[in-house]
C-alpha positions as CSV (number, residue, x, y, z in Angstrom):
1,M,0.0,0.0,0.0
2,R,2.8,2.4,1.0
3,N,4.6,1.6,-2.3
4,Q,1.5,2.4,-4.3
5,I,1.0,5.7,-2.6
6,L,4.7,6.6,-3.1
7,L,4.4,5.6,-6.8
8,S,1.3,7.8,-7.2
9,L,3.1,10.8,-5.7
10,L,6.1,10.3,-7.9
11,L,3.9,10.1,-11.0
12,S,2.0,13.3,-10.0
13,L,5.3,15.2,-9.4
14,L,6.6,14.0,-12.8
15,I,3.4,15.1,-14.6
16,V,3.5,18.5,-12.9
17,S,7.2,18.9,-13.7
18,C,6.5,18.1,-17.4
19,Q,3.6,20.5,-17.6
20,S,5.8,23.2,-15.9
21,N,8.6,22.6,-18.4
22,Q,6.2,22.8,-21.3
23,S,4.8,26.1,-20.0
24,T,8.2,27.5,-19.6
25,E,9.2,26.4,-23.1
26,K,6.1,28.0,-24.5
27,R,6.7,31.2,-22.6
28,S,10.3,31.2,-23.8
29,E,9.2,30.6,-27.4
30,N,6.6,33.4,-27.1
31,T,9.2,35.8,-25.6
32,T,11.7,35.0,-28.4
33,S,9.0,35.5,-31.0
34,D,7.9,38.8,-29.5
35,Q,11.5,40.0,-29.4
36,I,12.1,39.1,-33.0
37,E,8.8,40.8,-34.0
38,S,9.7,43.9,-32.0
39,T,13.2,44.1,-33.5
40,S,11.8,43.6,-37.0
41,S,9.2,46.3,-36.5
42,Q,11.8,48.8,-35.2
43,S,14.1,48.0,-38.1
44,E,11.3,48.6,-40.6
45,K,10.7,52.0,-39.0
46,E,14.4,52.9,-39.2
47,I,14.7,51.7,-42.8
48,K,11.6,53.6,-43.9
49,A,12.9,56.8,-42.2
50,I,16.3,56.5,-44.0
51,L,14.6,55.9,-47.3
52,E,12.4,59.0,-46.8
53,R,15.5,61.0,-46.1
54,I,17.1,59.6,-49.3
55,L,14.0,60.5,-51.4
56,A,14.0,64.0,-49.9
57,A,17.7,64.4,-50.6
58,V,17.2,63.4,-54.2
59,G,14.4,65.9,-54.5
60,N,16.4,68.7,-52.8
61,R,19.5,67.9,-54.9
62,D,21.4,67.3,-51.7
63,A,24.6,65.4,-52.7
64,Q,26.0,65.5,-49.2
65,E,23.0,64.0,-47.5
66,L,22.9,61.2,-50.1
67,D,26.6,60.6,-49.6
68,D,26.1,60.2,-45.9
69,L,23.3,57.7,-46.3
70,S,25.0,55.5,-48.9
71,F,27.9,53.1,-49.0
72,D,30.9,54.3,-50.9
73,Q,30.5,51.6,-53.5
74,A,26.7,51.8,-53.9
75,I,25.3,51.1,-57.3
76,I,22.4,52.8,-59.1
77,A,20.6,51.5,-62.1
78,Y,17.3,52.1,-63.9
79,T,15.5,50.7,-66.9
80,Y,12.9,52.4,-69.0
81,P,10.9,51.8,-72.3
82,K,11.9,53.8,-75.3
83,N,10.7,53.3,-78.9
84,G,9.2,49.9,-78.0
85,Q,12.4,48.6,-76.4
86,W,13.7,48.6,-72.8
87,Q,16.8,50.7,-72.3
88,H,19.0,50.7,-69.1
89,K,21.7,52.7,-67.4
90,E,23.9,52.0,-64.4
91,M,26.4,54.0,-62.4
92,T,28.2,54.3,-59.1
93,I,26.9,56.5,-56.4
94,D,29.9,58.8,-56.9
95,A,29.0,59.3,-60.6
96,Y,25.4,60.1,-59.6
97,L,26.5,62.6,-56.9
98,E,28.7,64.3,-59.5
99,T,25.7,64.8,-61.8
100,I,23.9,66.5,-58.9
101,R,26.9,68.7,-58.0
102,D,27.3,69.7,-61.6
103,M,23.7,70.9,-62.2
104,K,23.8,74.4,-63.6
105,D,20.2,75.4,-62.8
106,P,18.9,72.8,-60.3
107,K,15.2,72.6,-59.6
108,P,13.5,70.7,-56.9
109,I,11.4,67.5,-57.5
110,L,9.2,65.4,-55.3
111,E,9.7,61.6,-55.3
112,S,6.8,60.3,-53.1
113,A,6.5,56.7,-52.1
114,D,3.1,55.0,-52.2
115,S,4.2,52.1,-50.0
116,Y,7.1,50.2,-48.6
117,E,7.5,46.4,-48.8
118,I,10.4,45.5,-46.6
119,S,12.1,42.1,-46.1
120,I,14.8,41.9,-43.4
121,T,17.5,39.2,-42.9
122,E,19.3,38.9,-39.6
123,D,18.6,42.5,-38.8
124,R,21.6,43.3,-41.1
125,L,20.3,43.2,-44.7
126,A,17.0,44.3,-46.1
127,S,15.4,44.5,-49.5
128,V,12.7,47.1,-50.1
129,T,10.2,47.6,-52.9
130,M,8.6,51.0,-53.2
131,P,6.5,52.4,-56.0
132,T,7.0,56.2,-56.3
133,V,5.7,59.1,-58.3
134,I,8.1,61.8,-59.6
135,S,6.6,65.3,-59.8
136,K,7.8,68.9,-60.4
137,F,5.8,71.8,-58.9
138,G,2.8,69.6,-58.6
139,V,2.8,67.9,-62.0
140,A,3.6,64.2,-62.0
141,S,6.0,63.3,-64.8
142,S,6.7,59.6,-64.3
143,N,5.9,56.5,-62.3
144,E,8.6,54.3,-60.9
145,V,9.0,51.1,-58.9
146,N,12.2,51.1,-56.8
147,H,14.1,48.1,-55.6
148,A,16.6,49.0,-52.8
149,I,19.1,46.9,-50.9
150,M,19.9,48.3,-47.4
151,M,22.6,47.1,-45.2
152,K,23.6,48.1,-41.7
153,D,26.9,49.9,-41.1
154,S,27.5,49.6,-37.4
155,D,24.0,50.7,-36.1
156,Q,22.8,52.7,-39.1
157,W,21.1,51.4,-42.2
158,K,22.6,52.6,-45.5
159,L,21.9,52.3,-49.1
160,L,23.9,49.5,-50.8
161,S,22.1,49.6,-54.2
162,V,18.9,50.8,-55.8
163,S,17.4,50.1,-59.2
164,W,14.1,51.0,-60.7
165,T,11.7,50.8,-63.7
166,A,10.6,54.2,-65.0
167,H,7.5,55.0,-67.1
168,R,7.1,58.5,-68.3
169,I,3.6,60.0,-68.2
170,P,2.6,61.4,-71.6
171,E,2.5,65.2,-71.7
172,E,-1.2,65.2,-72.5
173,E,-2.0,63.2,-69.4
174,R,-0.1,65.4,-66.9
175,E,-2.2,67.5,-64.6
176,F,-1.5,69.9,-61.7
177,D,-2.0,68.3,-58.3
178,L,-2.1,70.7,-55.4
179,N,-1.4,68.0,-52.9
180,L,1.9,67.0,-54.6
181,C,2.8,70.7,-55.0
182,A,2.2,71.4,-51.2
183,R,4.3,68.3,-50.2
184,N,7.1,69.4,-52.4
185,Y,6.9,72.9,-51.0
186,A,7.1,71.5,-47.4
187,Q,10.1,69.4,-48.5
188,V,12.2,72.3,-49.9
189,W,12.0,74.2,-46.6
190,G,14.4,71.6,-45.3
191,S,16.7,71.8,-48.4
192,N,19.1,74.5,-47.3
193,R,18.4,76.0,-50.8
194,P,16.2,79.0,-50.1
195,E,15.8,79.7,-53.8
196,F,13.9,76.5,-54.1
197,V,11.2,77.9,-51.8
198,A,10.9,81.0,-53.9
199,M,10.4,78.9,-57.1
200,F,6.9,78.0,-55.8
201,Y,5.9,81.7,-55.9
202,A,4.9,83.9,-58.8
203,E,7.6,86.3,-59.9
204,D,5.7,89.1,-58.1
205,G,4.4,86.8,-55.4
206,S,4.4,87.7,-51.7
207,L,5.1,86.0,-48.4
208,Q,4.0,87.5,-45.1
209,V,5.0,86.0,-41.7
210,N,2.6,86.9,-38.9
211,D,2.4,90.7,-38.7
212,R,5.8,91.4,-40.4
213,E,6.1,93.3,-43.6
214,P,5.4,91.0,-46.6
215,A,8.4,89.9,-48.7
216,I,7.5,90.7,-52.3
217,G,9.2,89.0,-55.3
218,R,11.3,85.9,-55.4
219,N,14.5,87.5,-54.2
220,A,12.8,88.8,-51.0
221,I,11.1,85.5,-50.4
222,T,14.5,83.7,-50.8
223,N,15.9,86.0,-48.1
224,V,13.0,85.1,-45.7
225,A,13.6,81.3,-46.3
226,K,17.3,81.8,-45.9
227,G,16.8,83.4,-42.5
228,F,15.0,80.3,-41.2
229,M,17.4,77.9,-42.8
230,D,20.4,79.7,-41.4
231,A,18.9,79.7,-37.9
232,F,17.9,76.0,-38.1
233,P,20.4,74.1,-40.4
234,D,18.6,70.8,-39.7
235,M,15.1,72.2,-40.2
236,I,12.3,69.9,-41.4
237,V,8.9,71.2,-42.4
238,S,6.1,68.5,-42.6
239,M,2.7,69.1,-44.2
240,D,0.0,68.3,-41.7
241,S,-3.0,69.0,-43.9
242,L,-4.3,71.0,-46.9
243,V,-7.7,72.7,-46.8
244,T,-9.2,74.5,-49.8
245,K,-12.2,76.8,-49.5
246,S,-13.3,79.1,-52.3
247,D,-10.2,80.7,-53.8
248,K,-8.1,80.2,-50.6
249,T,-6.0,77.2,-49.6
250,R,-4.6,76.7,-46.1
251,F,-1.4,74.8,-45.8
252,Y,-0.9,73.5,-42.2
253,W,2.6,72.6,-41.2
254,T,4.9,71.6,-38.4
255,L,8.5,72.9,-38.2
256,T,11.1,71.0,-36.2
257,G,14.8,72.0,-35.9
258,T,17.7,73.0,-33.7
259,N,18.7,76.6,-33.4
260,N,22.4,75.9,-34.2
261,G,22.8,78.8,-36.6
262,L,25.1,81.9,-35.9
263,S,24.4,83.2,-32.4
264,G,21.9,80.3,-31.9
265,T,20.8,79.0,-28.5
266,G,21.3,75.4,-29.4
267,N,17.7,74.6,-28.4
268,K,15.3,72.4,-30.3
269,I,12.0,73.8,-31.4
270,K,8.7,72.3,-32.6
271,I,6.2,74.8,-33.8
272,N,2.9,74.5,-35.7
273,G,1.3,77.0,-38.0
274,F,-0.3,77.5,-41.4
275,E,0.0,79.6,-44.6
276,E,-3.1,80.9,-46.4
277,W,-2.4,80.8,-50.1
278,T,-3.9,82.5,-53.1
279,L,-2.7,80.7,-56.3
280,N,-2.4,82.0,-59.8
281,D,-3.5,80.3,-62.9
282,N,-0.1,78.5,-63.2
283,G,-0.5,76.9,-59.8
284,L,2.1,79.2,-58.3
285,I,1.6,81.0,-55.0
286,Q,0.6,84.6,-55.7
287,E,0.1,85.5,-52.0
288,S,0.9,83.7,-48.8
289,K,0.0,84.8,-45.3
290,G,1.7,82.7,-42.7
291,Y,0.8,82.5,-39.0
292,F,2.3,80.8,-36.0
293,D,2.5,81.4,-32.2
294,E,5.3,84.0,-32.0
295,E,5.3,84.0,-28.2
296,E,5.7,80.2,-28.1
297,Y,8.3,80.3,-30.8
298,Q,10.4,82.8,-28.8
299,R,10.0,80.7,-25.6
300,Q,11.2,77.6,-27.4
301,L,14.2,79.5,-28.8
302,E,15.2,80.4,-25.2
303,F,14.3,77.3,-23.3
304,G,13.7,74.5,-25.8
305,T,10.7,72.3,-26.3
306,N,10.6,70.6,-22.9
307,N,10.6,73.6,-20.5
308,K,7.4,75.6,-19.8
């Protein structure tokens, strides 16, 4: 009888132990799976952020930014249909950067991605497919599908290669798109090329900031943009929304940057505002009246974004 009781106790302990081990293994598997998922999700965000910077640098003709975000031996290639046949070109990143630096009369473009399909291996190598639309001053000129290879250099993702197919949109099918124009306008405020901002205005267009005297003409508008770019060398302006009523369009924006310019405070700022536009028949800004909280702007310049 005693032996039977002891045997039953041993069997019970063994079953409990096995169940406990299985639960521990499941918890371990789930934890590992969660960690992998978390790492992959974070890497996808990092890769997308780098690619968005690359697209903006292409549009802003920023050779230095592209150089910083690419490997020294990166390869670029594209293929496109012409006269019923597919043509192709390939070049090194250095050759591509030289074409940007040698531009005599550069103009901004917008390369906007519709989506990102990202596949990551060992959190070191990633392939990305991203359809994009190329536009200039709000008029789309071609559709592309980019295939990028990204690789980690220490802890930063960089471009190893990119290739794409390009289909030009026929001239008769091209139309002005205010949303594309506004997104491009936001992008060039972070270009460190103030003349790019002025290109979105009519020759006799005007830009007024709060209650200050309006800047009239492209030279004056260039100087206004230059003042902000000099004060915030890392400035980024993002488009929050676009609202059109009657003949007026409101462009709502967020400006982020660090006041590292000459005599700057070194403080970070994040300020919201809007511009109310009147456009001419060519889709250029005839008049812009900009507004933001001047008092909050000055407070952030002095104390940064975290102190009230």
